[in-house]
C-alpha positions as CSV (number, residue, x, y, z in Angstrom):
1,M,-10.5,45.4,48.3
2,A,-13.5,47.5,48.7
3,T,-14.1,48.7,52.3
4,T,-17.3,50.9,51.9
5,D,-20.9,49.8,51.5
6,L,-21.7,49.5,48.0
7,S,-25.3,49.9,48.6
8,A,-25.1,53.4,50.1
9,Y,-26.4,56.3,48.3
10,D,-28.6,59.4,48.9
11,K,-31.9,59.0,47.2
12,E,-32.2,62.9,47.3
13,D,-29.3,63.4,45.1
14,L,-30.6,61.2,42.2
15,P,-32.5,62.9,39.1
16,N,-36.0,62.1,38.5
17,V,-36.1,59.2,35.9
18,K,-39.8,58.4,35.9
19,G,-40.8,57.4,32.3
20,F,-37.2,56.3,31.7
21,R,-36.4,52.7,30.4
22,F,-33.6,50.6,31.7
23,G,-32.3,47.4,30.3
24,I,-30.4,44.9,32.5
25,V,-28.5,42.0,30.7
26,T,-27.4,39.4,33.3
27,S,-24.9,36.5,32.9
28,E,-26.2,33.1,34.0
29,W,-22.8,32.0,35.3
30,N,-22.6,32.1,39.1
31,P,-26.3,32.7,39.5
32,E,-26.2,32.8,43.2
33,I,-24.1,36.1,42.8
34,T,-25.6,37.5,39.5
35,E,-29.1,37.1,40.5
36,N,-28.5,39.0,43.7
37,L,-27.0,41.8,41.7
38,T,-29.9,41.9,39.4
39,L,-32.3,42.0,42.2
40,G,-30.4,44.8,43.8
41,A,-30.5,46.9,40.5
42,I,-34.2,46.2,39.8
43,D,-35.2,47.1,43.5
44,T,-33.1,50.4,43.2
45,L,-34.6,51.5,39.8
46,L,-38.2,50.7,41.2
47,D,-37.5,52.6,44.4
48,N,-36.4,55.5,42.3
49,G,-39.7,55.7,40.3
50,V,-39.0,53.6,37.3
51,A,-42.0,51.6,36.4
52,E,-41.8,47.8,36.4
53,E,-42.8,47.8,32.8
54,D,-39.9,50.1,32.0
55,I,-37.3,47.6,33.1
56,I,-36.3,45.0,30.5
57,T,-34.1,42.1,31.7
58,W,-32.4,39.6,29.5
59,K,-30.1,36.7,30.3
60,V,-27.0,35.5,28.5
61,P,-25.0,32.4,29.2
62,G,-21.7,34.1,30.6
63,S,-19.9,37.5,31.1
64,F,-18.3,37.5,27.8
65,E,-21.7,37.2,26.2
66,L,-22.8,40.4,28.0
67,I,-21.2,42.3,25.2
68,Y,-23.4,41.0,22.5
69,G,-26.5,40.8,24.6
70,C,-26.1,44.6,25.5
71,K,-25.4,45.4,21.8
72,K,-28.5,43.5,20.7
73,M,-30.6,45.5,23.4
74,L,-29.0,48.7,22.4
75,E,-30.0,48.1,18.8
76,S,-33.7,46.6,19.4
77,R,-34.9,48.2,22.5
78,N,-35.6,51.9,23.2
79,V,-33.7,52.1,26.6
80,D,-32.1,55.2,28.4
81,A,-29.2,53.0,29.9
82,I,-28.3,49.3,30.2
83,I,-26.7,47.5,33.1
84,A,-24.3,44.7,32.2
85,I,-24.4,42.2,35.2
86,G,-21.8,39.4,35.5
87,N,-19.2,37.7,37.8
88,V,-15.7,36.2,37.0
89,I,-13.9,34.4,39.9
90,Q,-10.0,34.0,39.5
91,G,-9.1,30.4,38.7
92,E,-5.9,28.5,38.0
93,T,-5.6,29.6,34.4
94,K,-5.3,32.7,32.4
95,H,-9.1,32.4,31.3
96,F,-9.9,34.9,34.0
97,D,-7.6,37.6,32.7
98,F,-8.8,37.1,29.1
99,V,-12.6,37.1,30.0
100,C,-12.1,40.2,32.3
101,E,-10.2,42.3,29.7
102,G,-12.5,41.2,26.9
103,V,-15.6,42.2,28.9
104,T,-14.2,45.3,30.0
105,Q,-13.0,46.5,26.6
106,G,-16.3,45.3,25.1
107,I,-18.5,47.3,27.3
108,K,-16.0,50.3,27.0
109,D,-16.5,49.9,23.2
110,L,-20.3,49.9,23.5
111,N,-20.1,53.3,25.4
112,I,-18.1,54.8,22.5
113,Q,-20.2,53.3,19.6
114,Y,-23.7,53.9,21.1
115,N,-25.3,57.1,22.5
116,T,-26.7,55.2,25.5
117,P,-24.6,54.3,28.5
118,T,-24.0,50.8,29.2
119,I,-23.0,50.4,33.0
120,F,-20.3,47.8,33.9
121,C,-21.6,45.7,36.8
122,V,-19.1,42.7,36.4
123,L,-17.6,41.5,39.7
124,T,-14.0,40.4,39.0
125,D,-13.0,38.8,42.3
126,N,-10.3,36.4,43.6
127,T,-12.7,34.2,45.5
128,K,-16.3,33.3,45.5
129,Q,-16.5,34.7,49.1
130,Q,-15.4,38.2,47.8
131,S,-18.2,38.0,45.2
132,L,-20.8,37.1,47.7
133,E,-19.7,39.9,49.9
134,R,-20.2,42.4,47.1
135,S,-23.6,41.0,45.9
136,G,-25.6,41.5,49.1
137,G,-23.1,40.5,51.8
138,K,-21.2,42.5,54.2
139,L,-19.9,45.1,51.5
140,G,-23.4,45.6,50.2
141,N,-24.7,45.1,46.6
142,K,-22.8,46.4,43.6
143,G,-26.0,46.0,41.6
144,I,-27.5,48.9,43.6
145,E,-24.4,51.0,43.1
146,C,-24.6,50.3,39.3
147,A,-28.5,51.1,39.2
148,V,-27.6,54.6,40.8
149,A,-24.8,54.9,38.1
150,A,-27.4,54.1,35.4
151,I,-29.8,56.5,36.7
152,K,-27.4,59.3,36.7
153,M,-25.9,58.5,33.4
154,A,-29.3,58.2,31.7
155,A,-30.3,61.6,33.0
156,L,-26.9,63.1,31.9
157,N,-27.6,61.8,28.4
158,K,-31.1,63.5,28.4
159,R,-29.5,66.9,29.1
């Protein structure tokens, strides 16, 4: 279990990404969690100099569909990084394991196949409460952490 604030970062340590374009693909499943993650990511990008018109947001039905949504964005939009936002909560069946493994491998594959970083912002928690704590609750917002990662990776890719 995370014990640090997922929202903490030093703005001075981040590269200048003015003029960069970022994509965000968000799962509609568990919207009270994924929408908070998306807002955290957008606010962080804006706070670090990314223009509002340089942030493209798409929605897909669930976390498994993030892979295809990100692939289509990589192929059709000129973005410097994509953040894939989703949430899978453990249930009583193996469905959790299959979805988590598939999404993890799918996003990994996108990072290998394309020359644009795709950032994994999928909460895979045992309970809804854990997800709430990581999407703006007492542990911060993973969306902020992933936006910081997207900024760093996009700048790395431009080197």
